[in-house]
C-alpha positions as CSV (number, residue, x, y, z in Angstrom):
1,X,-12.6,33.4,-30.1
2,X,-12.2,29.7,-29.8
3,X,-14.8,27.4,-28.2
4,X,-13.3,24.6,-26.2
5,X,-15.4,21.6,-25.6
6,X,-15.0,19.4,-22.5
7,X,-13.7,16.6,-24.7
8,X,-11.0,18.8,-26.3
9,X,-10.1,20.1,-22.8
10,X,-9.8,16.6,-21.4
11,X,-7.7,15.5,-24.4
12,X,-5.4,18.6,-24.0
13,X,-5.0,17.9,-20.3
14,X,-4.1,14.3,-21.0
15,X,-1.6,15.3,-23.6
16,X,-0.1,17.9,-21.4
17,X,0.2,15.5,-18.5
18,X,1.8,12.8,-20.7
19,X,4.3,15.2,-22.1
20,X,5.2,16.8,-18.8
21,X,5.7,13.3,-17.3
22,X,8.6,12.9,-19.7
23,X,10.6,15.4,-17.6
24,X,9.7,14.2,-14.1
25,X,11.7,11.1,-13.9
26,X,9.1,8.7,-15.3
27,X,10.9,8.0,-18.6
28,X,14.4,6.7,-18.9
29,X,15.9,8.0,-15.7
30,X,18.5,6.0,-13.9
31,X,20.3,6.7,-10.7
32,X,22.7,9.2,-12.3
33,X,19.9,11.2,-13.8
34,X,18.0,11.3,-10.6
35,X,21.2,12.3,-8.6
36,X,21.9,15.1,-11.2
37,X,18.4,16.4,-10.9
38,X,18.6,16.3,-7.1
39,X,21.9,18.3,-7.1
40,X,20.3,20.9,-9.4
41,X,17.2,21.1,-7.2
42,X,19.2,21.6,-4.1
43,X,21.4,24.3,-5.7
44,X,18.2,26.1,-6.8
45,X,16.6,25.8,-3.4
46,X,19.7,27.0,-1.5
47,X,20.2,30.0,-3.9
48,X,16.5,31.1,-3.8
49,X,15.6,30.1,-0.2
50,X,18.8,30.7,1.8
51,X,17.2,29.7,5.1
52,X,17.0,26.1,3.8
53,X,20.8,25.7,4.2
54,X,20.3,25.9,8.0
55,X,17.5,23.5,7.8
56,X,19.6,21.0,5.8
57,X,22.3,21.4,8.3
58,X,20.0,20.4,11.2
59,X,18.3,17.5,9.3
60,X,19.1,13.9,9.7
61,X,18.3,13.4,6.0
62,X,16.5,14.8,3.0
63,X,14.3,13.3,0.4
64,X,14.8,15.5,-2.7
65,X,12.0,15.2,-5.3
66,X,13.2,17.4,-8.3
67,X,10.0,17.3,-10.3
68,X,6.6,16.2,-9.2
69,X,3.9,16.4,-11.9
70,X,0.3,16.8,-10.8
71,X,-2.8,17.0,-12.9
72,X,-6.5,16.7,-12.2
73,X,-10.0,17.1,-13.6
74,X,-12.3,15.9,-10.9
75,X,-10.0,13.0,-10.2
76,X,-6.3,13.6,-10.2
77,X,-2.9,12.4,-9.4
78,X,0.8,13.1,-9.1
79,X,4.0,11.4,-9.6
80,X,7.7,12.0,-9.2
81,X,11.1,10.4,-8.4
82,X,13.8,11.4,-6.1
83,X,16.8,10.7,-4.0
84,X,17.2,10.2,-0.2
85,X,20.3,12.0,1.0
86,X,22.1,11.6,4.3
87,X,24.7,14.3,4.3
88,X,25.9,14.6,0.8
89,X,25.4,11.0,-0.1
90,X,22.5,9.4,-1.8
91,X,21.4,6.3,0.1
92,X,18.1,5.3,-1.6
93,X,15.7,6.3,-4.4
94,X,12.0,6.8,-4.0
95,X,8.9,7.5,-6.0
96,X,6.1,9.7,-4.8
97,X,2.6,9.0,-6.0
98,X,-0.7,10.6,-5.0
99,X,-4.3,10.3,-5.9
100,X,-6.9,13.0,-5.3
101,X,-10.5,13.5,-5.7
102,X,-12.6,16.6,-5.4
103,X,-13.4,19.8,-7.2
104,X,-10.1,20.4,-9.2
105,X,-8.9,21.3,-12.6
106,X,-5.4,21.9,-14.1
107,X,-1.9,20.6,-14.1
108,X,1.3,21.8,-12.4
109,X,4.9,20.7,-11.7
110,X,6.9,21.5,-8.6
111,X,9.9,20.5,-6.5
112,X,9.8,19.4,-3.0
113,X,12.3,18.4,-0.3
114,X,11.3,16.5,2.8
115,X,13.6,17.3,5.7
116,X,13.7,14.6,8.4
117,X,14.5,16.6,11.5
118,X,14.9,13.6,13.8
119,X,16.8,10.4,13.5
120,X,13.6,8.5,14.5
121,X,11.6,10.1,11.6
122,X,14.3,9.2,9.2
123,X,14.5,5.6,10.5
124,X,10.7,5.2,10.3
125,X,10.7,6.5,6.8
126,X,13.5,4.1,5.7
127,X,11.9,1.0,7.3
128,X,8.5,1.5,6.0
129,X,7.5,-0.4,2.8
130,X,5.5,2.6,1.8
131,X,5.5,5.8,3.8
132,X,2.5,8.1,3.6
133,X,2.7,11.8,4.4
134,X,0.6,12.2,7.6
135,X,-0.1,14.5,10.5
136,X,3.6,14.6,11.6
137,X,4.6,16.6,8.5
138,X,4.7,20.4,8.3
139,X,4.5,22.1,4.9
140,X,6.4,25.3,4.1
141,X,5.0,26.9,1.0
142,X,6.3,30.5,1.3
143,X,7.8,32.4,-1.5
144,X,10.5,34.2,0.4
145,X,13.5,32.5,1.9
146,X,13.6,34.7,5.0
147,X,10.0,33.9,6.0
148,X,10.6,30.2,5.2
149,X,13.7,30.2,7.4
150,X,12.0,31.8,10.4
151,X,9.1,29.3,10.4
152,X,10.9,26.1,9.6
153,X,14.0,26.5,11.8
154,X,11.9,26.9,14.9
155,X,9.5,24.1,14.1
156,X,9.3,21.0,16.2
157,X,7.8,18.8,13.5
158,X,9.7,15.6,12.8
159,X,9.4,16.1,9.1
160,X,9.3,19.4,7.2
161,X,8.3,19.6,3.6
162,X,9.4,22.5,1.5
163,X,7.5,23.0,-1.8
164,X,8.9,25.4,-4.4
165,X,9.4,26.2,-8.1
166,X,5.7,25.7,-9.0
167,X,4.9,25.9,-12.7
168,X,1.5,25.5,-14.3
169,X,-1.9,26.1,-12.9
170,X,-4.1,23.9,-10.7
171,X,-7.2,25.0,-8.8
172,X,-9.7,23.4,-6.5
173,X,-10.2,21.7,-3.2
174,X,-9.3,18.0,-2.9
175,X,-8.6,15.2,-0.5
176,X,-5.2,13.8,-1.2
177,X,-2.5,11.5,0.2
178,X,1.0,11.0,-1.0
179,X,2.8,7.7,-0.7
180,X,6.5,7.4,-0.9
181,X,8.0,4.0,-2.1
182,X,11.6,2.9,-2.4
183,X,12.6,2.1,-6.0
184,X,15.5,0.7,-7.9
185,X,16.1,3.1,-10.8
């Protein structure tokens, strides 16, 4: 049996976060890389959660974040890059960064797609210098596409966030806010 000290655990968590960040769009990713990852993410989402096709058809636009990496040990954070799509066209690129504090431990990666269900919510997002996810966003975290479809297609929320493809482990209770900022890849 191996005894893991807090220092070794913290160093392991830092190394894991650093290495996992290499695949989330932090290192060496231009527009073509982000677009390719966004295409792959949408294909995965549509194949595994068929109800999201209807949601996409009703949305004014979608922010596709292919990989968001999140880690925390008391204090945590997350980061990812993605593409804003209107129809099939990428119109802008964004980063998502979050900080959190509370009882937490672990690291994970996941994909998320923000569906802007009204023209006004999309316009507000695009005009903001930095947009923070707030009370007008509804999260859909279900593991089955049919349940996801039933809940999200009847929602009246101006923005719906679908979170899927989680990998890793993170546990705890935190206070967190995510800020989306336009970038030039």
